[in-house]
mmCIF file of the C-alpha atoms, coordinates in Angstrom:
data_MODEL
# 
_entry.id   MODEL 
# 
loop_
_atom_site.group_PDB 
_atom_site.id 
_atom_site.type_symbol 
_atom_site.label_atom_id 
_atom_site.label_alt_id 
_atom_site.label_comp_id 
_atom_site.label_asym_id 
_atom_site.label_entity_id 
_atom_site.label_seq_id 
_atom_site.pdbx_PDB_ins_code 
_atom_site.Cartn_x 
_atom_site.Cartn_y 
_atom_site.Cartn_z 
_atom_site.occupancy 
_atom_site.B_iso_or_equiv 
_atom_site.pdbx_formal_charge 
_atom_site.auth_seq_id 
_atom_site.auth_comp_id 
_atom_site.auth_asym_id 
_atom_site.auth_atom_id 
_atom_site.pdbx_PDB_model_num 
ATOM 1  C CA . MET A 1 1  ? 0.000   0.000  0.000  1.00 0.00 ? 1  MET A CA 1 
ATOM 2  C CA . LYS A 1 2  ? 1.072   3.546  -0.677 1.00 0.00 ? 2  LYS A CA 1 
ATOM 3  C CA . LEU A 1 3  ? -0.253  6.671  1.052  1.00 0.00 ? 3  LEU A CA 1 
ATOM 4  C CA . VAL A 1 4  ? -0.941  9.641  -1.239 1.00 0.00 ? 4  VAL A CA 1 
ATOM 5  C CA . TYR A 1 5  ? -2.041  13.111 -0.112 1.00 0.00 ? 5  TYR A CA 1 
ATOM 6  C CA . THR A 1 6  ? -4.129  15.022 -2.641 1.00 0.00 ? 6  THR A CA 1 
ATOM 7  C CA . GLU A 1 7  ? -3.544  18.737 -3.177 1.00 0.00 ? 7  GLU A CA 1 
ATOM 8  C CA . GLN A 1 8  ? -6.906  19.355 -1.506 1.00 0.00 ? 8  GLN A CA 1 
ATOM 9  C CA . ALA A 1 9  ? -5.832  17.442 1.601  1.00 0.00 ? 9  ALA A CA 1 
ATOM 10 C CA . LEU A 1 10 ? -2.568  19.364 1.884  1.00 0.00 ? 10 LEU A CA 1 
ATOM 11 C CA . LEU A 1 11 ? -4.373  22.680 1.362  1.00 0.00 ? 11 LEU A CA 1 
ATOM 12 C CA . SER A 1 12 ? -6.993  21.757 3.980  1.00 0.00 ? 12 SER A CA 1 
ATOM 13 C CA . LEU A 1 13 ? -4.290  20.814 6.471  1.00 0.00 ? 13 LEU A CA 1 
ATOM 14 C CA . GLU A 1 14 ? -2.496  24.103 5.864  1.00 0.00 ? 14 GLU A CA 1 
ATOM 15 C CA . GLU A 1 15 ? -5.738  26.095 6.253  1.00 0.00 ? 15 GLU A CA 1 
ATOM 16 C CA . THR A 1 16 ? -6.599  24.251 9.459  1.00 0.00 ? 16 THR A CA 1 
ATOM 17 C CA . LEU A 1 17 ? -3.189  24.926 10.948 1.00 0.00 ? 17 LEU A CA 1 
ATOM 18 C CA . GLU A 1 18 ? -3.345  28.594 9.929  1.00 0.00 ? 18 GLU A CA 1 
ATOM 19 C CA . PHE A 1 19 ? -6.765  28.878 11.571 1.00 0.00 ? 19 PHE A CA 1 
ATOM 20 C CA . ILE A 1 20 ? -5.605  27.523 14.939 1.00 0.00 ? 20 ILE A CA 1 
ATOM 21 C CA . ALA A 1 21 ? -2.121  29.095 14.878 1.00 0.00 ? 21 ALA A CA 1 
ATOM 22 C CA . PRO A 1 22 ? -3.122  32.342 16.631 1.00 0.00 ? 22 PRO A CA 1 
ATOM 23 C CA . ASN A 1 23 ? -4.473  30.350 19.578 1.00 0.00 ? 23 ASN A CA 1 
ATOM 24 C CA . VAL A 1 24 ? -1.628  27.905 20.214 1.00 0.00 ? 24 VAL A CA 1 
ATOM 25 C CA . SER A 1 25 ? 2.134   27.969 20.509 1.00 0.00 ? 25 SER A CA 1 
ATOM 26 C CA . TYR A 1 26 ? 4.295   26.999 17.546 1.00 0.00 ? 26 TYR A CA 1 
ATOM 27 C CA . GLU A 1 27 ? 5.301   23.818 19.374 1.00 0.00 ? 27 GLU A CA 1 
ATOM 28 C CA . LYS A 1 28 ? 1.660   22.870 19.939 1.00 0.00 ? 28 LYS A CA 1 
ATOM 29 C CA . LEU A 1 29 ? 0.867   23.575 16.286 1.00 0.00 ? 29 LEU A CA 1 
ATOM 30 C CA . ILE A 1 30 ? 3.633   21.218 15.147 1.00 0.00 ? 30 ILE A CA 1 
ATOM 31 C CA . GLN A 1 31 ? 2.444   18.623 17.648 1.00 0.00 ? 31 GLN A CA 1 
ATOM 32 C CA . ILE A 1 32 ? -1.110  18.773 16.251 1.00 0.00 ? 32 ILE A CA 1 
ATOM 33 C CA . ARG A 1 33 ? 0.186   18.493 12.671 1.00 0.00 ? 33 ARG A CA 1 
ATOM 34 C CA . ASP A 1 34 ? 2.367   15.522 13.570 1.00 0.00 ? 34 ASP A CA 1 
ATOM 35 C CA . ARG A 1 35 ? -0.505  13.736 15.352 1.00 0.00 ? 35 ARG A CA 1 
ATOM 36 C CA . ILE A 1 36 ? -2.700  14.122 12.270 1.00 0.00 ? 36 ILE A CA 1 
ATOM 37 C CA . LEU A 1 37 ? 0.017   12.836 9.941  1.00 0.00 ? 37 LEU A CA 1 
ATOM 38 C CA . ASP A 1 38 ? 0.926   9.968  12.290 1.00 0.00 ? 38 ASP A CA 1 
ATOM 39 C CA . LYS A 1 39 ? -2.727  8.917  12.446 1.00 0.00 ? 39 LYS A CA 1 
ATOM 40 C CA . ALA A 1 40 ? -2.889  8.879  8.638  1.00 0.00 ? 40 ALA A CA 1 
ATOM 41 C CA . ASP A 1 41 ? 0.241   6.685  8.578  1.00 0.00 ? 41 ASP A CA 1 
ATOM 42 C CA . THR A 1 42 ? -1.623  4.007  10.563 1.00 0.00 ? 42 THR A CA 1 
ATOM 43 C CA . LEU A 1 43 ? -3.662  3.339  7.405  1.00 0.00 ? 43 LEU A CA 1 
ATOM 44 C CA . LEU A 1 44 ? -0.622  1.679  5.841  1.00 0.00 ? 44 LEU A CA 1 
ATOM 45 C CA . LYS A 1 45 ? -1.142  -1.251 8.227  1.00 0.00 ? 45 LYS A CA 1 
ATOM 46 C CA . GLN A 1 46 ? -4.953  -1.152 8.356  1.00 0.00 ? 46 GLN A CA 1 
ATOM 47 C CA . PRO A 1 47 ? -6.358  0.664  5.319  1.00 0.00 ? 47 PRO A CA 1 
ATOM 48 C CA . LEU A 1 48 ? -9.985  -0.032 6.209  1.00 0.00 ? 48 LEU A CA 1 
ATOM 49 C CA . ALA A 1 49 ? -9.654  0.976  9.857  1.00 0.00 ? 49 ALA A CA 1 
ATOM 50 C CA . GLY A 1 50 ? -11.758 4.093  9.432  1.00 0.00 ? 50 GLY A CA 1 
ATOM 51 C CA . ARG A 1 51 ? -15.534 4.212  9.308  1.00 0.00 ? 51 ARG A CA 1 
ATOM 52 C CA . ARG A 1 52 ? -17.429 5.171  6.175  1.00 0.00 ? 52 ARG A CA 1 
ATOM 53 C CA . GLU A 1 53 ? -17.886 8.930  5.851  1.00 0.00 ? 53 GLU A CA 1 
ATOM 54 C CA . PRO A 1 54 ? -21.662 9.529  5.696  1.00 0.00 ? 54 PRO A CA 1 
ATOM 55 C CA . TYR A 1 55 ? -21.316 13.072 4.304  1.00 0.00 ? 55 TYR A CA 1 
ATOM 56 C CA . LEU A 1 56 ? -19.624 11.688 1.174  1.00 0.00 ? 56 LEU A CA 1 
ATOM 57 C CA . GLU A 1 57 ? -21.619 8.486  0.600  1.00 0.00 ? 57 GLU A CA 1 
ATOM 58 C CA . HIS A 1 58 ? -23.576 10.208 -2.190 1.00 0.00 ? 58 HIS A CA 1 
ATOM 59 C CA . LEU A 1 59 ? -20.370 10.188 -4.269 1.00 0.00 ? 59 LEU A CA 1 
ATOM 60 C CA . GLY A 1 60 ? -20.200 6.381  -4.191 1.00 0.00 ? 60 GLY A CA 1 
ATOM 61 C CA . LEU A 1 61 ? -16.402 6.346  -3.954 1.00 0.00 ? 61 LEU A CA 1 
ATOM 62 C CA . GLY A 1 62 ? -16.030 4.584  -0.607 1.00 0.00 ? 62 GLY A CA 1 
ATOM 63 C CA . HIS A 1 63 ? -14.703 7.519  1.394  1.00 0.00 ? 63 HIS A CA 1 
ATOM 64 C CA . ARG A 1 64 ? -13.781 6.673  4.956  1.00 0.00 ? 64 ARG A CA 1 
ATOM 65 C CA . ARG A 1 65 ? -12.607 8.702  7.921  1.00 0.00 ? 65 ARG A CA 1 
ATOM 66 C CA . LEU A 1 66 ? -10.203 8.544  10.803 1.00 0.00 ? 66 LEU A CA 1 
ATOM 67 C CA . ILE A 1 67 ? -10.552 10.853 13.773 1.00 0.00 ? 67 ILE A CA 1 
ATOM 68 C CA . GLU A 1 68 ? -7.620  12.506 15.524 1.00 0.00 ? 68 GLU A CA 1 
ATOM 69 C CA . GLY A 1 69 ? -8.728  14.951 18.182 1.00 0.00 ? 69 GLY A CA 1 
ATOM 70 C CA . HIS A 1 70 ? -10.993 17.491 16.461 1.00 0.00 ? 70 HIS A CA 1 
ATOM 71 C CA . TYR A 1 71 ? -9.811  16.477 12.994 1.00 0.00 ? 71 TYR A CA 1 
ATOM 72 C CA . LYS A 1 72 ? -11.236 14.111 10.401 1.00 0.00 ? 72 LYS A CA 1 
ATOM 73 C CA . ILE A 1 73 ? -8.860  12.522 7.960  1.00 0.00 ? 73 ILE A CA 1 
ATOM 74 C CA . ILE A 1 74 ? -10.933 11.687 4.889  1.00 0.00 ? 74 ILE A CA 1 
ATOM 75 C CA . TYR A 1 75 ? -9.579  8.976  2.593  1.00 0.00 ? 75 TYR A CA 1 
ATOM 76 C CA . LYS A 1 76 ? -10.414 6.321  0.062  1.00 0.00 ? 76 LYS A CA 1 
ATOM 77 C CA . VAL A 1 77 ? -8.673  3.122  -0.924 1.00 0.00 ? 77 VAL A CA 1 
ATOM 78 C CA . VAL A 1 78 ? -8.180  2.491  -4.640 1.00 0.00 ? 78 VAL A CA 1 
ATOM 79 C CA . GLY A 1 79 ? -6.185  -0.620 -5.469 1.00 0.00 ? 79 GLY A CA 1 
ATOM 80 C CA . GLU A 1 80 ? -2.815  -0.353 -3.750 1.00 0.00 ? 80 GLU A CA 1 
ATOM 81 C CA . TYR A 1 81 ? -3.228  3.350  -2.982 1.00 0.00 ? 81 TYR A CA 1 
ATOM 82 C CA . ILE A 1 82 ? -4.712  5.114  0.013  1.00 0.00 ? 82 ILE A CA 1 
ATOM 83 C CA . TYR A 1 83 ? -5.680  8.620  -1.064 1.00 0.00 ? 83 TYR A CA 1 
ATOM 84 C CA . ILE A 1 84 ? -5.985  11.170 1.724  1.00 0.00 ? 84 ILE A CA 1 
ATOM 85 C CA . THR A 1 85 ? -8.524  13.497 0.121  1.00 0.00 ? 85 THR A CA 1 
ATOM 86 C CA . ASP A 1 86 ? -9.233  15.969 2.921  1.00 0.00 ? 86 ASP A CA 1 
ATOM 87 C CA . ILE A 1 87 ? -8.280  16.865 6.456  1.00 0.00 ? 87 ILE A CA 1 
ATOM 88 C CA . PHE A 1 88 ? -11.263 18.498 8.085  1.00 0.00 ? 88 PHE A CA 1 
ATOM 89 C CA . ASP A 1 89 ? -11.677 20.241 11.422 1.00 0.00 ? 89 ASP A CA 1 
ATOM 90 C CA . SER A 1 90 ? -14.821 18.571 12.761 1.00 0.00 ? 90 SER A CA 1 
ATOM 91 C CA . ARG A 1 91 ? -15.786 21.789 14.563 1.00 0.00 ? 91 ARG A CA 1 
ATOM 92 C CA . GLN A 1 92 ? -16.490 23.318 11.148 1.00 0.00 ? 92 GLN A CA 1 
ATOM 93 C CA . ASP A 1 93 ? -19.721 22.992 9.187  1.00 0.00 ? 93 ASP A CA 1 
ATOM 94 C CA . PRO A 1 94 ? -19.744 19.468 7.649  1.00 0.00 ? 94 PRO A CA 1 
ATOM 95 C CA . ASP A 1 95 ? -21.936 20.634 4.750  1.00 0.00 ? 95 ASP A CA 1 
ATOM 96 C CA . LYS A 1 96 ? -18.953 22.359 3.170  1.00 0.00 ? 96 LYS A CA 1 
ATOM 97 C CA . MET A 1 97 ? -17.305 18.926 2.843  1.00 0.00 ? 97 MET A CA 1 
ATOM 98 C CA . LYS A 1 98 ? -20.054 17.366 0.682  1.00 0.00 ? 98 LYS A CA 1 
ATOM 99 C CA . GLY A 1 99 ? -18.175 18.135 -2.527 1.00 0.00 ? 99 GLY A CA 1 
# 
């Protein structure tokens, strides 16, 4: 299996970190980022560990989610690839994730 981050996922992660940056120290910000990325890495051993993402079921692409703190890691498995498609702060409006 290979883990692939889409441009959208990387942009979402950056936006999330920028949003929380004024409220936390730089060290805490890096810690949050690393926890999110480490959680995503666990998919390499168990790609179907996450639950189905109900907000994206209408797409029919098998999106799943992992939770790390307040953050959803949205992904789908296609063949030998695990595509991280979004990293979403669950405190935000989920309707903007429906794509």
